[in-house]
C-alpha positions in Angstrom: -0.3 0.0 -0.2 1.3 3.4 -0.2 2.2 5.6 2.7 1.5 8.8 1.3 -2.2 9.5 2.2 -2.4 8.9 6.1 0.4 10.7 6.5 -1.2 14.4 5.0 -2.6 15.7 8.4 1.3 15.8 10.0 2.2 17.4 6.5 -0.7 20.2 6.9 0.8 20.8 10.5 3.8 21.5 8.9 2.7 23.6 6.4 0.8 26.4 8.3 3.2 29.8 6.6 4.3 31.6 9.2 1.8 34.7 9.7 4.6 37.6 8.3 4.9 36.9 4.6 5.4 39.2 2.2 2.6 39.7 -1.1 0.6 41.9 -2.5 -3.2 43.0 -2.3 -6.6 41.2 -1.4 -9.0 40.1 -3.4 -13.1 41.4 -3.7 -16.4 38.4 -2.8 -14.2 35.6 -1.2 -16.4 35.2 1.9 -19.0 32.6 0.9 -23.0 34.0 2.5 -25.0 31.3 4.5 -28.8 32.6 5.4 -29.1 33.8 9.1 -30.4 31.4 11.5 -33.9 31.6 12.5 -34.0 31.5 17.1 -36.7 29.2 18.9 -38.9 30.9 21.2 -37.7 29.5 24.8 -35.3 30.1 26.5 -34.3 27.1 27.0 -33.8 25.4 23.3 -32.3 28.3 22.0 -29.8 28.4 24.9 -29.2 24.8 24.1 -28.9 25.6 20.2 -26.4 28.2 21.4 -23.8 25.8 22.7 -24.4 23.1 20.0 -23.4 26.2 18.0 -20.2 27.4 19.9 -19.2 23.2 19.7 -19.7 23.8 15.9 -17.5 26.8 15.9 -20.5 28.9 14.7 -20.1 31.9 17.2 -22.2 34.4 14.5 -25.4 31.8 15.5 -24.5 31.2 19.3 -24.8 35.1 19.8 -28.2 35.0 17.9 -29.7 32.4 19.9 -28.2 33.7 23.4 -29.7 37.4 22.5 -33.0 35.7 21.7 -33.0 33.7 25.3 -31.9 37.3 27.1 -35.1 39.0 25.6 -37.1 36.5 27.4 -34.8 36.4 30.4 -32.7 39.4 30.8 -31.3 39.1 33.8 -30.3 35.7 34.1 -26.3 35.3 34.9 -25.9 32.2 33.2 -27.0 33.4 29.6 -25.4 37.1 30.4 -22.1 35.6 30.9 -22.6 33.4 28.3 -23.1 36.1 26.1 -21.1 38.7 26.3 -18.2 36.6 25.8 -19.7 35.4 22.6 -20.2 38.3 21.3 -16.2 39.2 22.1 -15.4 36.0 20.0 -17.6 37.1 17.0 -16.2 40.5 16.8 -19.1 42.2 18.1 -17.8 44.2 20.9 -20.2 47.4 21.1 -22.9 44.7 21.7 -20.7 42.8 24.2 -19.4 45.8 25.9 -23.3 46.6 27.2 -24.0 42.6 27.9 -20.8 42.5 30.1 -21.8 46.0 32.2 -24.8 44.0 32.5 -23.1 40.8 34.0 -21.1 42.8 36.2 -23.7 43.9 38.3 -24.3 40.5 38.8 -21.1 38.9 39.3 -17.9 41.0 39.1 -15.5 38.5 39.3 -15.3 38.0 35.6 -11.3 40.0 34.9 -12.1 39.3 31.1 -15.7 40.8 31.7 -14.2 44.0 33.0 -11.2 44.1 30.4 -14.3 44.6 27.9 -16.0 47.1 29.4 -12.6 49.1 29.4 -12.3 48.7 26.1 -15.6 50.2 25.5 -14.4 53.1 27.5 -10.7 53.8 25.9 -12.8 53.5 22.6 -15.2 56.4 23.5 -12.4 58.3 24.7 -13.3 57.8 28.7 -9.6 57.3 29.7 -10.1 58.1 33.5 -13.2 55.3 33.9 -10.9 53.2 31.8 -8.0 53.0 33.9 -9.8 53.3 37.2 -11.9 49.9 36.3 -8.3 48.3 35.2 -6.9 49.4 38.4 -9.2 48.2 40.6 -10.0 44.9 38.5 -9.8 40.7 40.2 -6.4 39.4 39.9 -6.0 37.1 37.1 -3.7 35.6 35.0 -3.9 38.5 32.5 -2.9 40.9 35.8 1.0 39.8 35.3 1.4 41.2 31.9 -1.4 43.2 30.1 -3.6 45.1 32.8 -0.3 47.0 33.4 0.2 47.7 30.3 -3.3 48.0 29.5 -4.1 50.6 32.0 -0.5 52.7 31.7 -2.3 54.0 27.4 -6.2 54.8 29.3 -3.8 56.8 32.0 -1.8 58.0 29.4 -4.7 58.7 27.2 -6.2 60.6 30.7 -3.0 62.9 30.4 -1.4 61.3 33.0 2.1 60.4 32.2 3.3 60.0 35.3 0.3 57.3 36.2 1.2 55.3 32.7 4.9 54.7 33.7 4.3 53.6 37.1 1.7 51.1 36.2 4.6 50.1 33.5 6.7 49.6 36.3 4.6 46.6 37.4 6.0 44.4 34.5 9.6 45.0 36.5 7.9 42.4 38.9 8.3 39.0 37.3 11.4 38.5 35.3 8.9 37.5 32.5 7.4 40.4 31.7 10.2 42.5 32.3 11.0 42.9 28.6 8.3 44.3 28.2 8.6 47.2 29.9 11.0 48.8 27.7 8.9 47.7 24.4 6.0 49.6 25.8 8.0 52.4 27.7 9.7 53.0 24.5 6.4 53.3 22.5 4.6 55.2 25.3 7.5 57.7 25.8 7.6 58.1 21.5 4.0 59.1 21.5 4.2 61.1 24.4 7.5 63.4 22.3 10.0 62.8 24.4 12.4 61.5 22.5 15.7 60.9 24.7 13.3 58.5 26.9 11.9 56.8 23.9 15.6 56.2 22.3 16.7 54.9 25.9 13.7 52.2 26.0 13.7 51.0 22.2 17.7 50.1 22.4 16.9 48.6 26.1 14.2 46.9 24.3 16.1 45.6 21.0 19.4 44.7 23.3 17.2 42.5 25.5 15.6 40.7 22.4 18.1 38.0 21.0 15.5 37.5 17.8 13.7 41.2 17.1 10.3 40.3 16.1 8.4 41.9 13.8 6.7 45.0 15.1 9.4 45.6 17.7 12.1 46.4 14.6 9.3 48.4 13.1 8.7 50.4 15.9 11.4 50.4 17.3 13.4 50.9 13.8 11.1 54.3 13.3 12.2 55.7 16.5 15.8 55.9 15.9 14.8 57.1 11.8 13.1 60.1 13.6 15.7 61.2 15.4 18.2 60.4 12.4 20.0 57.5 13.8 19.8 55.8 10.6 22.5 53.5 11.1 20.5 51.8 14.0 17.6 51.8 12.4 19.4 49.8 9.5 20.7 47.4 12.3 17.6 46.5 13.4 16.1 45.8 10.1 19.0 43.8 9.5 18.9 41.9 12.5 15.5 41.1 11.4 15.8 40.6 7.9 19.1 38.1 8.9 16.3 36.1 11.3 13.2 35.8 9.1 15.7 35.3 5.4 13.3 35.8 2.6 11.0 38.2 4.3 10.3 41.4 2.4 8.4 42.9 4.8 10.8 45.3 6.3 11.8 46.2 2.3 9.8 49.3 2.4 11.5 50.9 5.3 14.8 49.6 4.1 14.3 51.3 0.6 12.5 54.6 2.4 15.8 54.7 4.6 18.4 54.4 1.9 17.0 56.8 -0.3 17.1 59.3 2.3 13.4 60.0 2.3 11.2 60.9 5.5 11.3 58.9 7.9 8.1 56.7 8.9 5.6 58.3 10.8 4.4 57.1 14.2 2.6 53.7 13.6 0.9 54.9 17.3 -0.5 58.5 17.4 -3.2 57.4 19.8 -4.0 56.1 23.5 -6.4 53.4 21.5 -3.2 53.0 19.3 -1.4 51.8 22.2 -4.3 49.9 24.0 -4.8 47.6 20.8 -1.0 47.6 20.8 -1.7 46.0 24.0 -4.3 43.6 23.6 -1.9 42.3 20.4 0.8 41.1 22.6 -1.8 39.8 25.3 -3.3 37.8 22.4 0.0 36.2 21.5 1.4 35.5 25.0 -2.4 34.2 25.9 -2.5 32.0 22.1 0.8 30.2 22.9 -0.8 29.2 25.9 -3.4 27.5 24.3 -6.1 29.7 25.9 -7.6 30.0 22.6 -11.1 31.9 23.3 -9.5 34.5 25.8 -6.8 34.8 23.1 -9.4 35.5 20.4 -11.4 37.7 22.5 -8.2 39.9 23.2 -7.5 40.2 19.2 -11.0 41.3 18.7 -11.0 43.6 21.2 -7.7 45.2 19.7 -9.3 45.3 16.1 -12.7 47.1 17.9 -10.0 50.1 19.3 -7.8 49.8 16.4 -9.8 48.2 13.1 -6.6 48.7 10.1 -4.0 47.2 12.6 -2.5 44.8 9.8 -0.1 42.5 12.3 -3.5 41.8 14.4 -5.6 41.4 11.6 -3.3 38.5 10.6 -3.1 37.1 13.7 -7.4 37.0 14.7 -7.9 35.7 11.5 -5.2 33.3 11.7 -6.9 32.0 14.6 -10.3 31.8 12.9 -8.9 30.1 9.8 -7.6 27.3 13.0 -10.9 26.8 13.8 -12.1 26.1 10.9 -14.0 29.4 10.4 -12.9 30.1 7.1 -15.6 32.3 5.6 -15.1 34.6 8.4 -11.1 34.8 8.4 -11.1 35.8 4.7 -13.5 38.8 5.8 -10.9 39.5 8.5 -8.0 39.0 6.2 -9.6 41.0 3.2 -10.1 43.9 5.2 -6.1 44.5 5.8 -5.1 47.5 3.6 -4.0 46.5 -0.1 -1.1 48.5 0.3 0.4 47.0 3.3 2.9 44.7 3.0 0.9 42.1 4.9 -1.9 41.9 2.9 0.3 39.1 0.8 -0.2 36.9 4.0 -3.4 37.6 3.9 -4.5 37.1 0.5 -2.4 33.6 1.1 -5.1 33.2 3.2 -7.8 33.6 1.2 -6.9 31.3 -1.0 -5.9 28.5 1.4 -9.5 29.2 2.8 -11.3 28.9 -0.4 -9.9 25.7 -1.6 -11.1 24.7 2.0 -14.6 26.1 1.2 -14.5 23.5 -2.1 -14.2 27.2 -4.0 -10.6 25.3 -5.8 -10.3 27.1 -9.1 -10.5 30.2 -7.5 -8.2 29.7 -5.0 -5.7 28.4 -7.3 -6.9 31.2 -10.0 -5.1 33.4 -6.9 -2.5 31.7 -6.1 -0.8 31.7 -9.6 -2.1 35.5 -10.0 0.0 35.8 -7.3 2.7 33.8 -8.5 3.0 35.8 -11.8 2.3 39.4 -9.9 5.8 38.1 -7.4 7.7 36.8 -10.3 11.0 36.1 -7.8 9.0 34.8 -4.5 8.2 31.3 -4.4 5.6 30.7 -1.5 2.6 30.9 -4.2 3.6 27.7 -5.8 4.4 26.3 -2.8 0.8 26.9 -1.2 -0.4 25.6 -4.8 1.7 22.6 -4.1 0.2 22.0 -1.1 -3.0 22.6 -2.4 -2.9 20.4 -5.5 -1.1 18.2 -3.3 -4.1 17.9 -1.0 -6.4 16.9 -4.1 -4.3 14.0 -5.0 -3.1 16.1 -8.1 0.2 14.8 -7.5 1.9 15.5 -10.7 0.5 19.2 -11.3 2.2 19.1 -7.7 4.9 18.9 -8.6 5.2 20.9 -11.4 3.8 23.7 -8.4 7.3 22.7 -6.1 9.1 22.4 -9.1 8.1 26.7 -9.7 8.6 27.4 -6.3 12.4 25.6 -5.6 13.3 27.5 -9.4 12.7 30.9 -7.7 14.5 30.5 -4.7 18.1 29.0 -6.3 20.2 28.1 -4.0 18.1 26.2 -1.0 19.0 26.7 2.5 17.9 24.6 5.3 14.7 26.6 6.6 13.4 24.9 3.1 13.8 21.8 3.8 9.6 21.9 4.3 9.5 22.2 0.8 11.9 19.7 -0.3 9.6 17.3 2.0 5.9 18.2 0.5 7.6 17.7 -3.0 9.0 14.4 -1.9 5.7 13.1 -1.2 4.4 14.2 -3.9 7.2 12.8 -6.2 6.7 9.3 -4.4 3.1 9.0 -4.9 3.5 10.5 -8.9 5.5 7.5 -8.7 8.8 9.2 -9.5 10.5 7.7 -6.4 14.2 8.7 -7.6 13.8 12.3 -7.9 11.4 11.9 -4.4 14.5 10.0 -2.3 17.0 12.9 -3.4 14.1 15.1 -2.0 13.8 13.2 1.4 17.6 13.0 1.6 18.6 16.4 0.3 15.6 16.9 3.8 17.9 15.0 6.3 20.5 16.8 5.1 19.6 19.8 6.3 17.1 18.6 9.3 19.2 14.9 10.1 16.5 14.8 13.0 13.2 15.5 11.3 10.9 12.8 12.7 8.4 12.7 10.0 10.9 12.9 7.0 12.8 10.0 8.7 9.5 7.9 8.5 8.4 8.9 5.4 11.9 7.8 3.6 12.2 4.9 6.2 8.7 3.2 5.5 8.9 3.9 1.5 12.3 1.9 1.9 10.4 -0.9 3.3 7.6 -0.6 1.4 10.0 -1.0 -1.7 11.5 -3.8 0.4 14.6 -1.8 -0.1 17.7 -0.6 2.2 15.6 -2.2 5.2 18.0 -2.9 8.3 18.9 1.7 7.5 15.0 1.6 7.1 14.7 0.8 10.9 17.3 2.3 12.4 15.8 5.4 11.0 12.1 5.3 12.1 13.4 3.5 15.2 14.7 7.5 15.7 11.6 8.7 14.4 10.0 6.8 17.2 12.0 8.2 19.6 11.6 11.7 18.2 7.7 11.4 18.5 6.5 8.2 20.5 2.9 9.0 20.5 3.0 9.6 16.6 0.3 6.2 15.4 1.9 6.3 12.1 5.5 6.4 12.7 5.3 3.8 15.1 3.1 1.9 12.7 6.4 2.0 10.6 8.3 0.7 13.5 5.8 -2.1 13.1 5.5 -2.7 9.5 9.1 -2.6 9.0 9.9 -5.4 11.7 6.9 -7.2 9.7 8.4 -7.0 6.5 11.9 -7.9 8.4 9.9 -11.2 9.5 10.4 -10.1 13.3 6.7 -10.9 13.8 6.2 -10.8 17.3 8.3 -7.6 17.8 5.6 -6.0 15.3 2.7 -7.0 16.9 3.7 -5.5 20.0 4.2 -1.6 17.6 1.7 -2.0 15.7 -1.2 -2.5 18.3 0.6 0.6 20.1 -0.3 2.0 16.8 -3.8 1.0 16.7 -4.0 1.9 20.6 -2.6 5.9 19.2 -4.7 5.9 15.8 -7.5 4.0 15.8 -9.5 5.2 13.4 -6.9 4.4 10.4 -7.5 1.6 7.9 -4.2 1.4 6.9 -2.9 0.6 10.3 -5.8 -1.6 11.5 -4.6 -3.5 8.2 -1.2 -4.0 8.9 -1.8 -5.4 12.8 -4.2 -7.8 10.7 -1.7 -8.8 8.7 1.1 -9.5 11.7 -1.7 -11.2 13.6 -2.3 -14.1 11.3 1.4 -14.2 10.6 1.4 -15.0 14.3 -1.5 -17.3 14.1 -4.1 -15.1 15.9 -5.8 -15.8 12.8 -9.3 -14.4 14.8 -8.2 -11.2 15.8 -6.4 -10.9 12.2 -10.1 -11.0 10.7 -11.4 -9.1 13.1 -8.9 -5.6 12.2 -9.3 -6.5 8.9 -13.1 -5.4 9.4 -12.3 -2.8 11.3 -10.2 -1.4 8.5 -12.9 -1.5 5.8 -15.0 -0.2 8.8 -12.8 3.1 8.6 -13.1 4.2 4.8 -9.9 3.1 3.5 -9.2 4.2 0.2 -10.0 1.7 -2.8 -6.8 0.3 -3.3 -6.8 -0.8 0.0 -10.3 -1.5 0.2 -10.0 -4.3 -2.2 -7.5 -5.6 -0.8 -8.9 -6.2 2.7 -11.7 -7.7 0.9 -9.6 -10.1 -0.9 -7.9 -11.4 2.4 -11.3 -11.9 4.1 -12.1 -14.0 0.9 -9.2 -16.1 0.7 -8.3 -16.1 4.6 -11.5 -17.7 6.2 -10.8 -18.8 10.6 -10.2 -22.5 10.3 -11.8 -23.7 13.3 -8.8 -25.9 13.8 -6.3 -23.2 13.7 -4.1 -23.7 16.6 -4.2 -19.6 17.5 -1.9 -18.5 19.8 -2.9 -16.5 23.0 
């Protein structure tokens, strides 16, 4: 059987692009319209419908049901508590603020609800009440890194710079939040017009970061340029580019710098923008902690304060995309200014989501257009190759990957994933010599990459080649990814192909435990059981494989085995 399809989910995880790529523009009319839901007539019915909608990731529908329930039971604390959160997650922050205010009158213990109301005040220019609320709100995990910064921008909006700086000082309480102090102190003093303080903090922020991230490079570089310190600005930009080879996101700033043009204007030009920056940082931090709802809520609050904030628009779009809310993600991506360097990232995301929405022709056309517009950029064709491979159009995928590789020229270690992806497409299109070369080159770049080790090792086993070397590679992959059912299956299968059937059973049983829904793994275990005389269990596993919707070729093979290998009553099975 073929190794390709059942490992597609692994590659999809690896093929999520860095959020900050570079292309240009967005296309119109990309979201798929769906008819609005009609709420029921009872509180209980609407509440249950809302819960189901949330499970399905349909936050807009959930909000509709909850608002209908609230109309009949306006003071119910459970309904109020769910409704303000769902409205926030759906980006309907103005409505969320109103419901959160009502909720806090019956239960004031939710820190996030207080933040929603404070953001509503900041949006309305009521900075003093926002600062007061933030200063008094209950402690929560957000207190360490978000509240001091959000409160600082509220205080600055109210005209209290000393109080703002005092609030930022709270970030120094723990080593993990100390780096944020100089970052936001630089932005805040720059906005306040204190050039010397802004330079001091910007230099400290840059020095503290071994790998400068995009916003730090953009904002600190701007501070240096406006102070006439072009060498320092260039050093920051080049440090970012060195760490993100191939990125074109800072190209406009570098061109401006080299042409001695007018320095960039302040990106944070009011307290609302500063508060949005704080929410952007916090959303990223919480997202890395895998708290998806809170991360998305903070991102939506940030966009409420600053709708035209491309880095945050990309972040929110990516969170929606990862929650399978593809049409909503596309609406966010589409809202990015067409002239912003990050509009390109959005366009890739739109194409990816169009494909997921069964609009492959539009997605493919968009990527090919991107490739034509950007003749030196490999990403459109790399993404197109991934898309074609998902549709099992492997020969076409190879052509797309070939175009991507041709645009790169000399491959670097960071391109191992592209080689891995092309290798899969080559193997599936029966071009094994080229596929093998790509896998080996990928391993030259990443010797301990478990998925490449596994795929190449498994392919060798299937072809009866290099079995001992394949075993060593797969064992190494299992050590690196001991809970990956596909990789554990590969080890069991190489044992089987080497005739070590008892060992094969041990590993294949473990693989089925990890991936009970995979037809190929169940089939492998069935073969191993049959080889050791456990015929009843073998037929059970083959039947389980059939029940798990195998590919046509595998289905035919299993049906043949069930027909040709009946259970013999006199057989002596091992216990």
